[in-house]
PAPA-934760 format. One line per field, with one value per residue: x, z, y of N, C-alpha, C in turn. Coordinates in nm, 2 decimals. Example, Ala and Ser with C-alpha at 12.3 -4.5 7.8 and 13.67 -1.06 7.14 Angstrom:
<mipas>
n.c1 = c(1.32;1.28) $
n.c3 = c(0.78;0.71) $
n.c2 = c(-0.57;-0.22) $
ca.c1 = c(1.23;1.37) $
ca.c3 = c(0.78;0.71) $
ca.c2 = c(-0.45;-0.11) $
c.c1 = c(1.32;1.29) $
c.c3 = c(0.78;0.79) $
c.c2 = c(-0.33;0.00) $
</mipas>
This chain:
<mipas>
n.c1 = c(5.14;5.23;5.44;5.50;5.43;5.62;5.86;5.83;5.85;6.11;6.24;6.17;6.30;6.57;6.76;6.74;6.83;7.09;7.22;7.19;7.33;7.58;7.67;7.66;7.86;8.08;8.10;8.18;8.44;8.56;8.56;8.72;8.96;9.02;9.06;9.29;9.32;9.40;9.31;9.07;9.07;9.31;9.22;9.03;8.78;8.68;8.48;8.23;8.15;7.92;7.98;8.21;8.12;7.92;7.78;7.75;7.56;7.43;7.35;7.23;7.12;6.98;6.79;6.64;6.53;6.37;6.19;6.05;5.96;5.79;5.60;5.66;5.65;5.85;6.18;6.53;6.87;7.23;7.56;7.91;8.11;8.30;8.65;8.81;9.08;9.08;9.28;9.46;9.36;9.37;9.28;9.17;8.93;8.76;8.75;8.65;8.38;8.31;8.37;8.19;7.94;7.92;7.81;7.53;7.46;7.49;7.29;7.06;7.09;7.05;6.78;6.65;6.71;6.57;6.31;6.27;6.27;6.02;5.90;5.93;5.77;5.50;5.55;5.58;5.45;5.19;5.29;5.56;5.56;5.44;5.63;5.87;5.78;5.74;6.00;6.12;5.98;6.07;6.34;6.34;6.24;6.42;6.66;6.61;6.54;6.79;6.96;6.84;6.84;7.12;7.20;7.13;7.23;7.44;7.73;7.82;7.72;7.68;7.58;7.65;7.93;7.95;7.84;8.04;8.25;8.17;8.09;8.19;8.51;8.48;8.22;8.22;8.40;8.29;8.07;8.19;8.28;8.07;8.10;8.14;7.92;7.71;7.56;7.42;7.25;7.09;6.97;6.83;6.65;6.51;6.40;6.35;6.21;5.95;5.86;5.83;5.65;5.42;5.36;5.28;5.09;5.14;5.23;5.53;5.69;5.96;6.11;5.94;5.88;6.13;6.25;6.08;5.85;5.98;6.11;5.89;5.77;5.98;6.00;5.75;5.80;6.01;5.90;5.71;5.89;6.02;5.81;5.62;5.42) $
n.c3 = c(10.26;9.92;9.83;9.59;9.40;9.45;9.41;9.14;9.05;9.12;8.94;8.71;8.73;8.79;8.58;8.40;8.58;8.65;8.40;8.33;8.54;8.51;8.24;8.26;8.45;8.34;8.11;8.21;8.30;8.06;7.90;8.05;8.04;7.76;7.75;7.88;8.15;8.32;8.55;8.63;8.44;8.51;8.75;8.67;8.61;8.36;8.22;8.12;8.32;8.57;8.83;8.90;8.94;9.13;9.43;9.74;9.93;9.81;9.56;9.58;9.85;9.94;9.72;9.72;9.98;9.97;9.77;9.91;10.14;10.02;9.90;9.65;9.48;9.47;9.40;9.46;9.41;9.39;9.23;9.27;9.26;8.97;8.99;8.91;8.82;8.78;8.72;8.57;8.32;7.98;7.92;8.19;8.28;8.05;7.98;8.21;8.20;7.97;8.06;8.27;8.15;8.00;8.12;8.18;7.91;7.80;7.93;7.82;7.55;7.60;7.69;7.46;7.29;7.44;7.41;7.14;7.13;7.19;6.95;6.90;7.09;7.01;6.87;7.05;7.29;7.54;7.88;7.85;7.67;7.83;8.04;7.90;7.80;8.04;8.13;7.93;7.97;8.23;8.18;8.02;8.21;8.43;8.32;8.23;8.47;8.61;8.44;8.45;8.73;8.78;8.64;8.79;8.90;9.12;9.29;9.43;9.19;8.83;8.69;8.86;8.83;8.56;8.57;8.73;8.55;8.35;8.45;8.53;8.70;8.95;9.03;9.00;9.19;9.46;9.42;9.37;9.62;9.75;9.72;9.92;10.09;9.93;9.84;10.07;10.09;9.86;9.91;10.14;10.03;9.85;10.00;10.28;10.28;10.15;10.35;10.57;10.46;10.44;10.71;10.78;10.61;10.35;10.01;9.93;9.73;9.60;9.45;9.24;9.12;9.02;8.90;8.84;8.69;8.46;8.36;8.29;8.09;7.90;7.85;7.72;7.49;7.37;7.31;7.12;6.94;6.84;6.73;6.86;7.03) $
n.c2 = c(-1.69;-1.74;-1.98;-2.11;-1.93;-1.73;-1.87;-1.91;-1.65;-1.60;-1.77;-1.64;-1.39;-1.44;-1.51;-1.28;-1.07;-1.16;-1.15;-0.88;-0.74;-0.86;-0.80;-0.53;-0.46;-0.58;-0.43;-0.18;-0.25;-0.34;-0.12;0.06;-0.08;-0.07;0.20;0.25;0.18;-0.11;-0.23;-0.36;-0.56;-0.71;-0.81;-0.99;-0.91;-0.83;-1.00;-1.24;-1.41;-1.45;-1.50;-1.37;-1.11;-1.11;-1.00;-1.14;-1.05;-0.82;-0.91;-1.16;-1.23;-0.99;-0.93;-1.17;-1.17;-0.94;-1.02;-1.22;-1.08;-0.89;-1.04;-1.13;-0.91;-0.71;-0.62;-0.56;-0.49;-0.52;-0.53;-0.63;-0.35;-0.26;-0.22;0.08;0.27;0.59;0.77;0.64;0.63;0.74;1.00;1.13;1.29;1.29;1.02;0.90;0.96;0.81;0.55;0.53;0.56;0.33;0.10;0.16;0.21;-0.04;-0.18;-0.05;-0.15;-0.43;-0.42;-0.34;-0.56;-0.76;-0.66;-0.69;-0.96;-1.04;-1.10;-1.37;-1.50;-1.57;-1.80;-2.00;-2.24;-2.28;-2.32;-2.27;-2.05;-1.85;-1.84;-1.76;-1.51;-1.37;-1.37;-1.21;-0.97;-0.91;-0.88;-0.65;-0.46;-0.48;-0.41;-0.15;-0.02;-0.06;0.09;0.36;0.41;0.39;0.61;0.83;1.15;1.13;1.06;0.74;0.65;0.58;0.80;1.00;1.01;1.07;1.33;1.45;1.44;1.60;1.85;2.19;2.23;2.37;2.30;2.03;1.92;1.95;1.78;1.54;1.48;1.36;1.10;0.89;0.90;0.91;0.68;0.61;0.83;0.79;0.54;0.60;0.79;0.63;0.42;0.48;0.72;0.65;0.48;0.65;0.83;0.66;0.63;0.89;0.95;1.06;1.07;0.96;0.83;0.82;0.65;0.57;0.81;0.90;0.68;0.45;0.55;0.68;0.45;0.29;0.45;0.45;0.17;0.13;0.28;0.14;-0.10;-0.02;0.07;-0.16;-0.28;-0.44;-0.36) $
ca.c1 = c(5.24;5.23;5.58;5.51;5.43;5.75;5.96;5.81;5.90;6.26;6.28;6.15;6.38;6.71;6.85;6.76;6.91;7.23;7.27;7.19;7.44;7.71;7.72;7.68;7.99;8.18;8.11;8.27;8.58;8.61;8.58;8.83;9.08;9.05;9.09;9.42;9.33;9.38;9.29;8.96;9.12;9.40;9.14;8.94;8.64;8.63;8.44;8.09;8.12;7.85;8.03;8.31;8.05;7.81;7.80;7.67;7.45;7.35;7.30;7.16;7.04;6.89;6.68;6.55;6.46;6.27;6.09;5.97;5.89;5.69;5.51;5.70;5.62;5.95;6.32;6.63;7.00;7.35;7.67;8.03;8.15;8.43;8.75;8.87;9.17;9.06;9.40;9.54;9.30;9.45;9.22;9.08;8.80;8.67;8.73;8.57;8.25;8.29;8.36;8.07;7.82;7.92;7.72;7.39;7.43;7.47;7.15;6.97;7.10;6.98;6.64;6.61;6.71;6.46;6.18;6.26;6.25;5.88;5.85;5.93;5.68;5.38;5.59;5.59;5.32;5.16;5.36;5.68;5.53;5.42;5.76;5.96;5.73;5.77;6.15;6.15;5.93;6.16;6.46;6.32;6.22;6.54;6.77;6.58;6.56;6.93;7.01;6.80;6.89;7.26;7.23;7.10;7.36;7.49;7.83;7.91;7.65;7.74;7.54;7.73;8.06;7.93;7.83;8.17;8.34;8.12;8.07;8.32;8.58;8.42;8.10;8.25;8.48;8.20;7.98;8.27;8.30;7.96;8.12;8.13;7.79;7.60;7.47;7.33;7.15;7.01;6.89;6.74;6.54;6.43;6.33;6.31;6.11;5.82;5.81;5.79;5.53;5.31;5.33;5.22;4.98;5.18;5.29;5.68;5.75;6.06;6.16;5.85;5.90;6.26;6.30;5.97;5.78;6.06;6.13;5.77;5.76;6.08;5.96;5.64;5.86;6.09;5.80;5.66;6.00;6.05;5.69;5.54;5.32) $
ca.c3 = c(10.15;9.82;9.80;9.45;9.32;9.48;9.34;8.99;9.03;9.12;8.81;8.60;8.75;8.82;8.46;8.35;8.67;8.64;8.27;8.34;8.62;8.46;8.13;8.30;8.52;8.24;8.01;8.28;8.30;7.93;7.85;8.12;7.99;7.63;7.76;7.94;8.29;8.31;8.68;8.62;8.35;8.58;8.86;8.62;8.60;8.22;8.19;8.13;8.42;8.67;8.97;8.93;8.96;9.23;9.57;9.81;10.00;9.72;9.44;9.62;9.97;9.94;9.63;9.77;10.10;9.93;9.70;10.01;10.22;9.94;9.84;9.51;9.40;9.47;9.41;9.44;9.44;9.33;9.21;9.31;9.16;8.90;9.03;8.80;8.86;8.68;8.69;8.47;8.19;7.90;7.95;8.30;8.28;7.94;7.98;8.32;8.15;7.88;8.14;8.35;8.07;7.93;8.19;8.14;7.76;7.78;7.98;7.71;7.44;7.65;7.69;7.32;7.25;7.51;7.35;7.01;7.16;7.19;6.82;6.90;7.18;6.95;6.81;7.16;7.34;7.68;7.99;7.80;7.61;7.94;8.11;7.82;7.79;8.17;8.13;7.85;8.04;8.34;8.13;7.98;8.33;8.52;8.25;8.23;8.61;8.64;8.37;8.50;8.87;8.78;8.58;8.88;8.91;9.25;9.31;9.33;9.07;8.71;8.66;8.94;8.77;8.43;8.61;8.77;8.44;8.25;8.51;8.56;8.82;9.07;9.07;9.00;9.31;9.58;9.39;9.39;9.77;9.80;9.68;10.03;10.15;9.82;9.84;10.18;10.05;9.76;9.97;10.22;9.95;9.78;10.09;10.41;10.26;10.14;10.48;10.65;10.40;10.48;10.85;10.80;10.51;10.24;9.91;9.91;9.66;9.52;9.35;9.12;9.05;8.96;8.82;8.79;8.59;8.34;8.31;8.23;7.96;7.81;7.81;7.62;7.37;7.31;7.25;7.00;6.84;6.77;6.66;6.93;7.11) $
ca.c2 = c(-1.66;-1.84;-2.00;-2.15;-1.80;-1.66;-1.95;-1.88;-1.51;-1.61;-1.83;-1.54;-1.28;-1.47;-1.49;-1.14;-1.00;-1.20;-1.10;-0.74;-0.69;-0.91;-0.73;-0.39;-0.45;-0.62;-0.31;-0.08;-0.30;-0.35;0.02;0.11;-0.15;-0.02;0.34;0.27;0.13;-0.25;-0.28;-0.46;-0.68;-0.79;-0.88;-1.09;-0.85;-0.82;-1.14;-1.27;-1.50;-1.38;-1.53;-1.26;-0.98;-1.12;-0.96;-1.23;-0.98;-0.73;-0.98;-1.28;-1.23;-0.88;-0.95;-1.28;-1.12;-0.84;-1.09;-1.29;-0.99;-0.82;-1.14;-1.15;-0.79;-0.61;-0.67;-0.46;-0.55;-0.46;-0.62;-0.57;-0.25;-0.29;-0.12;0.16;0.38;0.69;0.85;0.57;0.65;0.83;1.13;1.10;1.35;1.25;0.87;0.87;0.97;0.70;0.43;0.53;0.54;0.21;0.01;0.19;0.19;-0.19;-0.21;-0.01;-0.25;-0.55;-0.40;-0.34;-0.70;-0.83;-0.62;-0.75;-1.10;-1.08;-1.15;-1.52;-1.55;-1.64;-1.93;-2.10;-2.29;-2.31;-2.27;-2.22;-1.92;-1.76;-1.82;-1.68;-1.38;-1.31;-1.34;-1.09;-0.85;-0.89;-0.83;-0.51;-0.38;-0.47;-0.33;0.00;0.02;-0.05;0.20;0.49;0.42;0.42;0.74;0.94;1.23;1.13;0.96;0.67;0.60;0.61;0.93;1.10;1.02;1.14;1.47;1.50;1.45;1.71;1.98;2.27;2.18;2.43;2.22;1.88;1.89;1.92;1.67;1.42;1.45;1.28;0.96;0.79;0.90;0.92;0.56;0.62;0.93;0.73;0.43;0.66;0.85;0.53;0.32;0.54;0.82;0.59;0.43;0.77;0.87;0.57;0.66;1.02;0.96;1.14;0.99;1.00;0.72;0.88;0.55;0.57;0.94;0.92;0.56;0.36;0.62;0.69;0.32;0.25;0.52;0.40;0.04;0.14;0.33;0.04;-0.20;0.04;0.09;-0.29;-0.32;-0.55;-0.30) $
c.c1 = c(5.24;5.37;5.60;5.51;5.57;5.86;5.95;5.87;6.05;6.31;6.27;6.26;6.53;6.80;6.86;6.84;7.06;7.29;7.28;7.31;7.58;7.76;7.74;7.82;8.10;8.21;8.20;8.41;8.64;8.65;8.70;8.96;9.11;9.09;9.22;9.43;9.30;9.35;9.18;9.00;9.21;9.33;9.04;8.80;8.59;8.59;8.28;8.05;8.05;7.91;8.14;8.25;7.95;7.86;7.70;7.54;7.36;7.29;7.21;7.07;6.94;6.77;6.58;6.47;6.35;6.16;5.99;5.89;5.78;5.59;5.54;5.68;5.74;6.09;6.42;6.76;7.11;7.46;7.79;8.08;8.29;8.53;8.81;8.96;9.17;9.18;9.49;9.48;9.37;9.40;9.12;8.94;8.70;8.64;8.65;8.42;8.22;8.28;8.23;7.94;7.81;7.83;7.58;7.36;7.41;7.34;7.04;6.97;7.03;6.83;6.58;6.60;6.59;6.32;6.16;6.23;6.11;5.82;5.85;5.83;5.56;5.42;5.59;5.45;5.31;5.24;5.50;5.67;5.51;5.55;5.86;5.91;5.75;5.92;6.18;6.10;6.02;6.29;6.45;6.32;6.35;6.65;6.74;6.59;6.71;7.00;6.97;6.85;7.04;7.30;7.18;7.23;7.42;7.60;7.79;7.84;7.71;7.71;7.62;7.87;8.05;7.92;7.96;8.26;8.30;8.11;8.20;8.38;8.52;8.30;8.13;8.32;8.38;8.11;8.06;8.29;8.18;7.98;8.09;7.99;7.68;7.51;7.37;7.21;7.04;6.92;6.79;6.62;6.45;6.35;6.28;6.20;5.97;5.77;5.76;5.66;5.41;5.27;5.25;5.11;5.01;5.26;5.44;5.75;5.84;6.11;6.07;5.87;6.02;6.30;6.18;5.89;5.85;6.08;6.01;5.75;5.86;6.05;5.85;5.70;5.94;6.01;5.74;5.77;6.03;5.92;5.61;5.44;5.20) $
c.c3 = c(10.05;9.77;9.65;9.36;9.33;9.41;9.19;8.96;9.03;8.99;8.70;8.61;8.75;8.69;8.41;8.45;8.66;8.51;8.27;8.41;8.57;8.34;8.16;8.36;8.42;8.14;8.08;8.27;8.16;7.88;7.92;8.07;7.85;7.64;7.84;8.08;8.29;8.45;8.69;8.54;8.43;8.70;8.80;8.61;8.46;8.17;8.19;8.23;8.54;8.81;9.00;8.96;9.08;9.36;9.65;9.87;9.89;9.60;9.47;9.73;9.97;9.85;9.67;9.89;10.06;9.85;9.80;10.09;10.15;9.87;9.69;9.42;9.39;9.48;9.38;9.48;9.37;9.32;9.27;9.21;9.10;8.94;8.90;8.86;8.75;8.63;8.59;8.33;8.11;7.91;8.06;8.30;8.17;7.95;8.10;8.28;8.06;7.96;8.22;8.27;8.00;7.99;8.16;8.00;7.73;7.82;7.88;7.60;7.48;7.65;7.55;7.26;7.31;7.45;7.22;7.02;7.17;7.06;6.82;7.00;7.12;6.89;6.92;7.21;7.49;7.78;7.95;7.74;7.73;8.01;8.03;7.81;7.92;8.18;8.05;7.91;8.16;8.29;8.09;8.11;8.41;8.45;8.25;8.37;8.64;8.57;8.43;8.65;8.87;8.72;8.67;8.91;9.05;9.26;9.43;9.21;8.94;8.66;8.73;8.88;8.63;8.46;8.65;8.65;8.34;8.32;8.52;8.69;8.95;9.12;9.08;9.14;9.43;9.55;9.41;9.53;9.83;9.78;9.80;10.08;10.06;9.83;9.95;10.16;9.96;9.82;10.06;10.15;9.89;9.88;10.22;10.38;10.23;10.27;10.57;10.59;10.43;10.62;10.86;10.69;10.39;10.14;9.89;9.84;9.55;9.41;9.22;9.04;8.96;8.87;8.76;8.68;8.46;8.28;8.24;8.09;7.86;7.76;7.70;7.49;7.30;7.25;7.13;6.89;6.77;6.71;6.73;7.02;7.03) $
c.c2 = c(-1.77;-1.87;-2.05;-2.03;-1.74;-1.74;-1.92;-1.74;-1.51;-1.66;-1.73;-1.43;-1.31;-1.45;-1.35;-1.05;-1.03;-1.14;-0.95;-0.69;-0.74;-0.83;-0.58;-0.37;-0.48;-0.50;-0.21;-0.13;-0.30;-0.21;0.08;0.05;-0.09;0.13;0.36;0.22;-0.02;-0.31;-0.39;-0.58;-0.77;-0.86;-0.97;-1.04;-0.82;-0.95;-1.15;-1.37;-1.43;-1.39;-1.42;-1.13;-0.99;-1.08;-1.05;-1.17;-0.91;-0.80;-1.10;-1.26;-1.12;-0.90;-1.06;-1.24;-1.03;-0.91;-1.16;-1.19;-0.91;-0.91;-1.16;-1.03;-0.69;-0.68;-0.56;-0.53;-0.47;-0.56;-0.56;-0.47;-0.29;-0.18;-0.05;0.27;0.49;0.76;0.77;0.57;0.75;0.98;1.12;1.16;1.30;1.10;0.83;0.87;0.85;0.57;0.42;0.50;0.41;0.11;0.04;0.18;0.04;-0.23;-0.17;-0.11;-0.38;-0.54;-0.40;-0.48;-0.78;-0.79;-0.68;-0.90;-1.14;-1.12;-1.31;-1.58;-1.62;-1.78;-2.04;-2.14;-2.29;-2.24;-2.21;-2.07;-1.82;-1.73;-1.73;-1.53;-1.30;-1.28;-1.22;-0.96;-0.81;-0.83;-0.68;-0.42;-0.37;-0.39;-0.18;0.05;0.04;0.07;0.34;0.51;0.46;0.56;0.86;1.02;1.24;1.02;0.87;0.61;0.65;0.76;1.04;1.12;1.09;1.29;1.53;1.52;1.57;1.84;2.06;2.22;2.24;2.36;2.08;1.84;1.86;1.80;1.54;1.38;1.38;1.13;0.86;0.79;0.90;0.80;0.56;0.72;0.87;0.63;0.49;0.72;0.74;0.44;0.39;0.64;0.76;0.53;0.54;0.82;0.79;0.60;0.79;1.05;1.05;1.05;1.04;0.89;0.78;0.78;0.56;0.70;0.95;0.80;0.48;0.43;0.63;0.55;0.26;0.31;0.47;0.26;0.04;0.19;0.22;-0.07;-0.15;0.04;-0.04;-0.35;-0.44;-0.49;-0.25) $
</mipas>
């Protein structure tokens, strides 16, 4: 195992990950606060301080473990969810959608900024140029992955809450009941299915189908949009 390579990977991914999750969660808290629920604000979660959003296992231990176990090729993690009392929002069904979409929308904005940042890479030299380019690539990738993953229409992800807010009540109610078990369904589909597929010789990489492929296509589009591809 090449520890120098893994340490380099951590240095490349750490800042983009912290920035992506911090602004994602702060956007949820800020939008809820502006729409009538000050729960996150009172708990100090409407902040750019990453410490307020870090989950020791999901933000630190799990990504590092995956980086080491995969030889530096895979990382996944999560932050502490921002608490939102949807019934305190001025228009709960409408505002739930706005609060939920604020996080992924912020990640799209960060990905666009990172893509535009490639314009400064030719001005740099040597190792600094490579390190900055890798950071910008990581920032694009992690923000798009975070956005697309969170927009899967399964509670408690943001996309699930958007779906609950937009669907007729007859469909929204049963979907909302997936809140507690939804994350287990998602993690099982993303991690257990590929493991089972490897054992039986069938490609079951749901992560790439649902998230990786769309993120790659969107990354290519953003780079073309800002004129660096």
